[in-house]
LUMFISE-423490 format. One record per atom (N, C-alpha, C): residue in three letters; x, y, z. Coordinates in steps of 0.2 Angstrom, whole numbers, padded with zeros to 4 digits, always signed. Layout:
% residues N
AlaXYZ...
//
This chain:
% residues 262
Met+0040+0014-0085Met+0044+0013-0079Met+0041+0015-0072Ile+0039+0021-0073Ile+0036+0024-0067Ile+0030+0020-0065Ser+0025+0019-0070Ser+0019+0015-0068Ser+0021+0008-0065Leu+0027+0005-0067Leu+0029-0001-0065Leu+0031+0000-0057Phe+0034+0005-0056Phe+0036+0006-0049Phe+0030+0007-0044Ile+0025+0011-0047Ile+0019+0012-0043Ile+0015+0005-0042Leu+0015+0001-0047Leu+0012-0005-0047Leu+0015-0010-0041Ile+0021-0010-0041Ile+0025-0014-0037Ile+0024-0011-0029Ile+0024-0005-0029Ile+0023-0001-0022Ile+0017-0003-0019His+0011-0003-0023His+0005-0004-0020His+0003-0011-0020Ser+0007-0016-0024Ser+0006-0023-0023Ser+0009-0025-0016Ile+0015-0022-0015Ile+0018-0024-0008Ile+0014-0021-0002Glu+0012-0015-0003Glu+0008-0012+0003Glu+0002-0016+0004Thr-0001-0018-0001Thr-0008-0022-0001Thr-0006-0029+0002Leu-0001-0032+0000Leu+0001-0039+0003Leu+0004-0039+0010Ala+0005-0033+0012Ala+0007-0032+0019Ala+0002-0035+0024Tyr-0004-0035+0022Tyr-0010-0037+0026Tyr-0009-0045+0027Ala-0006-0048+0022Ala-0005-0055+0022Ala+0000-0057+0027Val+0004-0053+0029Val+0009-0055+0034Val+0006-0056+0041Arg+0001-0052+0043Arg-0002-0053+0049Arg-0007-0059+0049Leu-0010-0060+0043Leu-0013-0067+0043Leu-0009-0073+0044Ser-0003-0072+0041Ser+0002-0078+0041Ser+0005-0078+0048Gly+0006-0073+0052Gly+0008-0073+0059Gly+0003-0076+0063Ala-0003-0074+0062Ala-0009-0077+0066Ala-0009-0085+0065Arg-0008-0086+0059Arg-0009-0093+0056Arg-0004-0098+0060Val+0002-0095+0060Val+0008-0100+0063Val+0009-0098+0070Lys+0005-0093+0073Lys+0005-0090+0080Lys+0012-0088+0082Leu+0015-0084+0077Leu+0022-0080+0078Leu+0021-0073+0076Leu+0017-0069+0079Leu+0015-0063+0077Leu+0021-0058+0077Ala+0025-0058+0083Ala+0030-0054+0084Ala+0035-0054+0078Ser+0037-0061+0076Ser+0041-0062+0070Ser+0038-0059+0064Ala+0031-0060+0063Ala+0028-0058+0057Ala+0028-0050+0057Leu+0028-0047+0062Leu+0028-0039+0062Leu+0035-0037+0060Ser+0040-0041+0061Ser+0047-0039+0059Ser+0047-0040+0051Leu+0044-0045+0049Leu+0043-0046+0041Leu+0039-0040+0038Phe+0034-0038+0042Phe+0029-0033+0040Phe+0033-0027+0039Asn+0037-0025+0044Asn+0041-0019+0044Asn+0046-0019+0038Ile+0049-0024+0036Ile+0053-0025+0030Ile+0049-0023+0024Met+0043-0026+0023Met+0039-0025+0017Met+0038-0017+0017Val+0036-0014+0022Val+0034-0007+0022Val+0040-0003+0020Met+0046-0005+0023Met+0052-0001+0021Met+0054-0002+0014Val+0053-0008+0011Val+0054-0009+0004Val+0049-0004+0000Ser+0043-0004+0002Ser+0038+0000-0002Ser+0040+0007-0002Arg+0042+0010+0004Arg+0043+0017+0005Arg+0050+0018+0001Leu+0055+0014+0001Leu+0061+0015-0003Leu+0059+0015-0010Ala+0055+0011-0013Ala+0053+0011-0020Ala+0049+0017-0021Asn+0045+0020-0016Asn+0041+0026-0017Asn+0046+0032-0018Met+0051+0032-0014Met+0056+0037-0015Met+0060+0037-0021Met+0061+0031-0024Met+0065+0030-0030Met+0061+0032-0036Gln+0055+0032-0036Gln+0051+0034-0041Gln+0049+0041-0042Gln+0050+0045-0036Gln+0048+0052-0036Gln+0052+0056-0041Pro+0059+0055-0041Pro+0063+0059-0046Pro+0060+0058-0053Phe+0058+0052-0055Phe+0056+0050-0062Phe+0049+0054-0063Thr+0045+0054-0058Thr+0038+0057-0058Thr+0039+0064-0059Gly+0044+0067-0055Gly+0045+0074-0056Gly+0048+0076-0063Ser+0051+0071-0066Ser+0054+0073-0073Ser+0049+0074-0078Leu+0043+0071-0076Leu+0037+0072-0081Leu+0035+0080-0081Ile+0036+0083-0075Ile+0035+0090-0075Ile+0040+0094-0079Asp+0046+0092-0079Asp+0052+0096-0082Asp+0051+0095-0090Thr+0049+0089-0092Thr+0049+0088-0099Thr+0042+0089-0102Ala+0037+0091-0099Ala+0031+0092-0101Ala+0031+0098-0107Pro+0028+0097-0112Pro+0027+0102-0118Pro+0024+0108-0115Lys+0027+0114-0117Lys+0025+0120-0114Lys+0018+0122-0116Glu+0016+0120-0122Glu+0010+0123-0125Glu+0004+0119-0121Asn+0004+0113-0119Asn-0001+0110-0116Asn+0001+0105-0110Ala+0005+0109-0106Ala+0008+0105-0100Ala+0003+0102-0095Leu-0002+0106-0094Leu-0007+0104-0089Leu-0011+0097-0091Ala-0013+0097-0098Ala-0016+0091-0100Ala-0011+0085-0101Phe-0005+0087-0103Phe+0000+0081-0103Phe+0001+0078-0097Val+0003+0082-0092Val+0004+0080-0085Val-0002+0076-0082Glu-0008+0079-0083Glu-0014+0076-0080Glu-0015+0069-0083Gln-0014+0068-0089Gln-0015+0062-0092Gln-0010+0057-0090Gln-0003+0059-0089Gln+0002+0054-0087Gln+0001+0052-0079Phe-0001+0057-0075Phe-0002+0056-0068Phe-0009+0051-0067Arg-0014+0052-0071Arg-0019+0048-0071Arg-0018+0040-0073Ile-0013+0040-0077Ile-0011+0033-0079Ile-0007+0030-0073Ile-0003+0034-0069Ile+0001+0032-0063Ile-0004+0030-0058Ile-0010+0034-0057Ile-0015+0032-0052Ile-0018+0025-0054Gly-0019+0025-0060Gly-0022+0018-0063Gly-0017+0012-0061Ala-0011+0013-0062Ala-0006+0008-0060Ala-0007+0006-0053Ala-0008+0011-0048Ala-0009+0010-0041Ala-0015+0006-0040Ser-0020+0007-0044Ser-0026+0002-0043Ser-0025-0005-0046Leu-0021-0005-0051Leu-0019-0012-0054Leu-0014-0016-0049Gly-0010-0012-0046Gly-0005-0015-0041Gly-0009-0017-0035Thr-0014-0014-0032Thr-0018-0016-0027Thr-0022-0022-0029Leu-0025-0022-0035Leu-0029-0028-0037Leu-0024-0034-0037Leu-0018-0033-0040Leu-0014-0039-0040Leu-0012-0041-0033Gly-0011-0037-0028Gly-0010-0039-0022Gly-0016-0043-0019Ile-0022-0041-0020Ile-0028-0045-0018Ile-0028-0052-0021Leu-0027-0052-0027Leu-0027-0059-0031Leu-0021-0063-0028Leu-0016-0060-0026Leu-0010-0065-0024Leu-0011-0066-0016Leu-0016-0064-0013Leu-0016-0065-0006Leu-0016-0072-0003Pro-0019-0077-0006Pro-0019-0084-0004Pro-0012-0086-0005Thr-0009-0085-0010Thr-0002-0087-0012Thr+0003-0084-0007Phe+0003-0078-0005Phe+0008-0075-0001Phe+0006-0076+0007Val+0000-0078+0008Val-0001-0080+0015Val+0003-0087+0016Ala+0003-0091+0012Ala+0006-0098+0012Ala+0014-0096+0012Ile+0016-0092+0008Ile+0023-0091+0007Ile+0026-0087+0014Phe+0022-0082+0016Phe+0024-0079+0022Phe+0024-0083+0028Ser+0019-0088+0028Ser+0019-0092+0034Ser+0026-0096+0035Arg+0028-0099+0029Arg+0034-0102+0029Arg+0040-0098+0030Ala+0040-0092+0028Ala+0045-0087+0029Ala+0046-0085+0036Ile+0040-0084+0039Ile+0041-0083+0047Ile+0044-0088+0051Ile+0042-0094+0049Ile+0045-0100+0052Ile+0052-0101+0051Tyr+0054-0099+0045Tyr+0061-0099+0043Tyr+0065-0094+0047Leu+0062-0088+0048Leu+0065-0083+0051Leu+0066-0084+0059Thr+0062-0088+0062Thr+0063-0090+0069Thr+0068-0095+0069Glu+0069-0099+0064Glu+0074-0105+0064Glu+0081-0101+0063Glu+0081-0096+0059Glu+0087-0092+0058Glu+0089-0087+0064Arg+0085-0087+0069Arg+0086-0083+0075Arg+0085-0076+0073Gly+0081-0074+0069Gly+0079-0067+0067Gly+0084-0064+0062Ser+0088-0068+0058Ser+0093-0066+0053Ser+0089-0065+0047Ile+0088-0059+0045Ile+0085-0057+0038Ile+0090-0059+0032Pro+0096-0058+0033Pro+0101-0060+0027Pro+0100-0068+0026Ala+0100-0071+0032Ala+0100-0079+0031Ala+0093-0081+0028Leu+0088-0078+0030Leu+0081-0079+0027Leu+0081-0078+0020Leu+0084-0072+0017Leu+0084-0070+0010Leu+0089-0075+0006Lys+0094-0077+0009Lys+0099-0082+0006Lys+0095-0088+0005Lys+0092-0091+0010Lys+0088-0097+0009Lys+0082-0096+0004Gly+0079-0091+0005Gly+0072-0090+0001Gly+0074-0089-0006Phe+0079-0087-0008Phe+0081-0086-0015Phe+0085-0091-0018Thr+0086-0097-0015Thr+0089-0102-0018Thr+0084-0106-0023Leu+0086-0109-0028Leu+0082-0112-0033Leu+0077-0117-0030Glu+0079-0121-0025Glu+0075-0126-0022Glu+0069-0122-0019Tyr+0070-0117-0015Tyr+0064-0113-0012Tyr+0060-0109-0016Leu+0063-0107-0022Leu+0059-0104-0027Leu+0054-0108-0030Lys+0056-0115-0031Lys+0052-0120-0034Lys+0046-0121-0029Arg+0048-0122-0023Arg+0043-0123-0018Arg+0037-0117-0018Ser+0040-0111-0019Ser+0035-0105-0019Ser+0030-0106-0024Ile+0033-0108-0030Ile+0029-0108-0036Ile+0023-0113-0035Lys+0024-0119-0031Lys+0019-0124-0030Lys+0013-0121-0025His+0015-0115-0022His+0010-0112-0017His+0006-0107-0021Phe+0007-0106-0027Phe+0004-0101-0031Phe-0003-0103-0033His-0008-0099-0031His-0015-0101-0033His-0019-0094-0032Leu-0024-0093-0037Leu-0028-0087-0036Leu-0034-0088-0031Pro-0036-0083-0028Pro-0042-0084-0023Pro-0048-0087-0027Ser-0052-0091-0023Ser-0058-0094-0026Ser-0063-0092-0021Phe-0069-0093-0023Phe-0075-0092-0019Phe-0075-0095-0012Ser-0072-0101-0012Ser-0071-0105-0006Ser-0067-0101-0001Tyr-0062-0097-0004Tyr-0057-0093+0001Tyr-0061-0088+0004Leu-0067-0085+0001Leu-0071-0080+0004Leu-0077-0083+0008Lys-0077-0089+0009Lys-0082-0093+0013Lys-0083-0090+0020Gly-0088-0088+0022Gly-0089-0085+0029Gly-0088-0078+0029Ile-0086-0075+0024Ile-0085-0067+0024Ile-0091-0064+0021Ser-0094-0060+0025Ser-0100-0056+0023Ser-0099-0049+0024Trp-0100-0045+0018Trp-0099-0038+0018Trp-0104-0034+0023Arg-0109-0038+0026Arg-0113-0035+0031Arg-0109-0034+0037Asp-0104-0038+0038Asp-0100-0038+0045Asp-0095-0032+0044Ile-0094-0029+0039Ile-0089-0024+0038Ile-0090-0018+0043Pro-0086-0015+0047Pro-0087-0009+0050Pro-0086-0003+0045Leu-0092+0000+0044Leu-0092+0005+0039Leu-0087+0011+0040Lys-0087+0013+0046Lys-0083+0019+0048Lys-0076+0017+0046Leu-0073+0011+0048Leu-0066+0010+0047Leu-0065+0009+0040Phe-0070+0006+0036Phe-0069+0005+0029Phe-0068+0012+0025Ile-0072+0017+0027Ile-0072+0023+0024Ile-0066+0027+0026Ile-0064+0026+0032Ile-0057+0030+0034Ile-0052+0027+0030Asn-0051+0021+0029Asn-0046+0018+0025Asn-0046+0020+0017Val-0052+0020+0015Val-0053+0023+0008Val-0050+0030+0007Val-0052+0034+0012Val-0050+0041+0011Val-0042+0042+0012Ile-0039+0038+0017Ile-0032+0038+0019Ile-0028+0036+0013Thr-0031+0030+0010Thr-0027+0027+0004Thr-0027+0032-0002Ala-0033+0036-0003Ala-0034+0041-0008Ala-0029+0046-0007Ile-0028+0049-0001Ile-0024+0054+0000Ile-0016+0052-0001Tyr-0015+0046+0002Tyr-0008+0044+0001Tyr-0006+0043-0007Thr-0011+0040-0011Thr-0010+0039-0018Thr-0008+0046-0022Ile-0012+0051-0020Ile-0011+0057-0024Ile-0006+0062-0021Gly-0004+0061-0015Gly+0000+0066-0011Gly+0006+0069-0015Val+0010+0065-0018Val+0015+0068-0022Val+0013+0070-0029Leu+0008+0067-0032Leu+0006+0069-0038Leu+0002+0075-0038Ser-0002+0076-0033Ser-0006+0083-0033Ser-0001+0088-0032Ala+0004+0087-0027Ala+0009+0092-0026Ala+0013+0094-0032Leu+0015+0089-0036Leu+0019+0091-0042Leu+0014+0095-0047Tyr+0008+0092-0048Tyr+0003+0096-0052Tyr+0002+0103-0050Ala+0002+0104-0044Ala+0001+0111-0041Ala+0007+0116-0043Thr+0013+0113-0045Thr+0018+0117-0047Thr+0017+0120-0054Leu+0012+0117-0057Leu+0010+0120-0064Leu+0005+0125-0063Leu+0001+0125-0058Leu-0004+0130-0056Leu-0001+0136-0053Val+0004+0135-0049Val+0007+0141-0046Val+0014+0140-0047Pro+0017+0141-0053Pro+0024+0141-0054Pro+0029+0145-0050Glu+0026+0151-0048Glu+0030+0155-0043Glu+0031+0153-0036Arg+0027+0147-0035Arg+0028+0144-0028Arg+0029+0137-0029Ala+0032+0135-0034Ala+0033+0128-0035Ala+0037+0124-0030Thr+0042+0127-0027Thr+0046+0123-0022Thr+0041+0122-0016Thr+0037+0127-0014Thr+0033+0127-0008Thr+0028+0121-0009Ala+0025+0121-0015Ala+0020+0116-0017Ala+0023+0109-0017Val+0029+0108-0019Val+0033+0101-0019Val+0034+0099-0012Met+0036+0103-0008Met+0038+0101-0001Met+0031+0100+0003Ala+0026+0102+0000Ala+0019+0100+0004Ala+0018+0093+0003Ser+0021+0089-0002Ser+0019+0082-0003Ser+0021+0078+0003Gly+0027+0080+0006Gly+0030+0076+0012Gly+0025+0077+0018Leu+0022+0083+0019Leu+0017+0084+0024Leu+0011+0080+0023Ile+0008+0080+0017Ile+0002+0076+0015Ile+0003+0069+0017Asn+0009+0066+0014Asn+0010+0059+0015Asn+0011+0057+0022Gly+0014+0062+0026Gly+0016+0061+0033Gly+0009+0060+0037Val+0005+0065+0035Val-0002+0065+0039Val-0006+0058+0037Ala-0006+0056+0031Ala-0009+0050+0029Ala-0006+0044+0032Thr+0000+0044+0033Thr+0004+0038+0036Thr+0002+0038+0044Met+0002+0044+0047Met+0000+0045+0054Met-0007+0042+0055Leu-0012+0044+0051Leu-0019+0042+0051Leu-0019+0035+0051Leu-0015+0032+0046Leu-0015+0025+0045Leu-0013+0021+0052Ile-0008+0024+0055Ile-0005+0021+0061Ile-0010+0021+0067Val-0013+0027+0067Val-0018+0028+0073Val-0024+0025+0072Phe-0027+0025+0066Phe-0034+0022+0066Phe-0035+0015+0063Ile-0030+0013+0059Ile-0031+0007+0055Ile-0027+0001+0058Asp-0020+0002+0059Asp-0016-0003+0061Asp-0017-0006+0068Pro-0019-0002+0073Pro-0021-0005+0079Pro-0027-0010+0079Lys-0032-0009+0075Lys-0038-0013+0074Lys-0036-0020+0072Ile-0032-0020+0066Ile-0030-0026+0063Ile-0025-0030+0068Ser-0021-0027+0071Ser-0016-0030+0076Ser-0020-0033+0082Ile-0025-0030+0084Ile-0029-0033+0090Ile-0032-0039+0088Leu-0035-0039+0082Leu-0038-0045+0079Leu-0033-0051+0078Ala-0027-0049+0076Ala-0022-0054+0076Ala-0020-0057+0083Asp-0019-0052+0088Asp-0018-0055+0095Asp-0024-0059+0097Asp-0030-0057+0096Asp-0036-0061+0098Asp-0035-0068+0095Val-0033-0069+0089Val-0033-0076+0086Val-0027-0080+0090Ile-0022-0077+0091Ile-0016-0080+0094Ile-0018-0082+0102Asn-0022-0078+0105Asn-0024-0079+0112Asn-0030-0082+0113Gln-0033-0085+0107Gln-0039-0089+0106Gln-0045-0085+0109Arg-0045-0078+0108Arg-0051-0074+0110Arg-0055-0072+0104Gly-0052-0074+0098Gly-0056-0072+0092Gly-0054-0078+0087Ser-0057-0077+0081Ser-0057-0082+0076Ser-0052-0080+0070Tyr-0049-0084+0067Tyr-0045-0083+0061Tyr-0049-0080+0056Leu-0056-0082+0055Leu-0060-0080+0050Leu-0061-0072+0051Asn-0062-0070+0057Asn-0063-0063+0058Asn-0057-0059+0056Leu-0051-0061+0057Leu-0045-0058+0055Leu-0045-0058+0047Lys-0046-0063+0044Lys-0046-0064+0037Lys-0052-0059+0034Arg-0057-0059+0037Arg-0063-0054+0035Arg-0060-0047+0035Ala-0057-0045+0041Ala-0055-0038+0041Ala-0049-0037+0036Ser-0045-0041+0035Ser-0039-0040+0030Ser-0042-0040+0023Val-0047-0044+0021Val-0050-0043+0014Val-0053-0037+0014Met-0057-0035+0019Met-0061-0028+0019Met-0056-0023+0018Met-0050-0023+0022Met-0045-0017+0021Met-0042-0017+0014Met-0041-0023+0011Met-0038-0023+0004Met-0044-0020-0001Gly-0050-0022+0000Gly-0055-0019-0004Gly-0056-0012-0003Ser-0055-0009+0003Ser-0055-0002+0004Ser-0049+0002+0001Arg-0043-0002+0001Arg-0038+0001-0002Arg-0039+0002-0010Leu-0042-0003-0013Leu-0043-0003-0020Leu-0048+0003-0022Leu-0053+0004-0018Leu-0058+0009-0019Leu-0054+0016-0017Gly-0050+0016-0013Gly-0046+0022-0011Gly-0042+0024-0017Thr-0039+0020-0021Thr-0035+0021-0027Thr-0040+0024-0033Val-0046+0021-0033Val-0051+0024-0038Val-0053+0031-0036Leu-0054+0032-0029Leu-0056+0039-0027Leu-0051+0044-0028Ala-0044+0041-0028Ala-0039+0046-0030Ala-0039+0049-0036Gln-0042+0046-0041Gln-0044+0049-0048Gln-0048+0055-0047Val-0053+0054-0043Val-0058+0060-0042Val-0054+0066-0038Leu-0050+0064-0033Leu-0047+0069-0029Leu-0041+0072-0031Phe-0038+0069-0037Phe-0032+0072-0039Phe-0032+0079-0041Ile-0036+0082-0045Ile-0036+0089-0047Ile-0038+0093-0041Pro-0044+0091-0038Pro-0045+0096-0032Pro-0040+0096-0027Gly-0036+0090-0026Gly-0031+0090-0021Gly-0025+0095-0023Ala-0024+0095-0030Ala-0019+0100-0033Ala-0021+0107-0032Lys-0027+0108-0033Lys-0029+0115-0032Lys-0029+0117-0025Tyr-0031+0113-0020Tyr-0030+0115-0013Tyr-0023+0116-0011Ile-0018+0112-0014Ile-0011+0113-0012Ile-0009+0120-0015Ala-0011+0122-0021Ala-0010+0128-0024Ala-0013+0134-0020Trp-0019+0133-0018Trp-0022+0138-0013Trp-0018+0139-0007Phe-0016+0133-0004Phe-0013+0133+0003Phe-0006+0137+0002Thr-0003+0136-0003Thr+0004+0139-0004Thr+0003+0147-0003Gln-0003+0150-0005Gln-0003+0157-0004Gln-0002+0159+0003Phe-0003+0155+0008Phe-0003+0157+0015Phe+0004+0155+0018Met+0009+0153+0014Met+0015+0151+0016Met+0021+0156+0014Thr+0019+0161+0011Thr+0024+0166+0009Thr+0021+0173+0011
//
């Protein structure tokens, strides 16, 4: 159940890049951003819902080998984050097509999200959505060269994704390392995820938004935006892999940090 939540969360957050592609494609970026915000809100809500279940793993861990048990379970959860990100990448072409139509419907409904959802979940439109389903092919990546990737931006997104992925998990694991400061360690997760989100907003989102604006204002190409979006998705996937490496060091750092909070 927890792994499924994590998979869904990271799939949604990865597919959020498809919203900007769709907005630039139909030249309705402002409407696309409102849909983007809804997706982010849904993923954050799902993240909040899974936290009590993740915390229950600490409470129910066997006393004799709690560290090993929790580490194994948390690494499975991080693996689910990687699978969710990969799923989002594979569904990119499908959801660019679906979101393009959703954005147009949203403008027709004068910005009414309930009306959009009511129309989108009818049997007729669900059947239409299935017709748009197709996995990415090499032709979809035509014109995209990894040599054009801004290395600095790529690395920053890898690190931010890794921190966001392990924020809660490392904090919970730290409660086993310093049980006398368990509450302090748990509360540190909010600070970690907050910093990661702030870094994402400051360093990553403006770059992609500018590329989308350039497409609409005919100062840039759609290929450049698609290249950047695919690059950011790839860096997210690597970030979830890096999270496996940083998980235990992150927990030890939080445990060490709590020493200065009392």
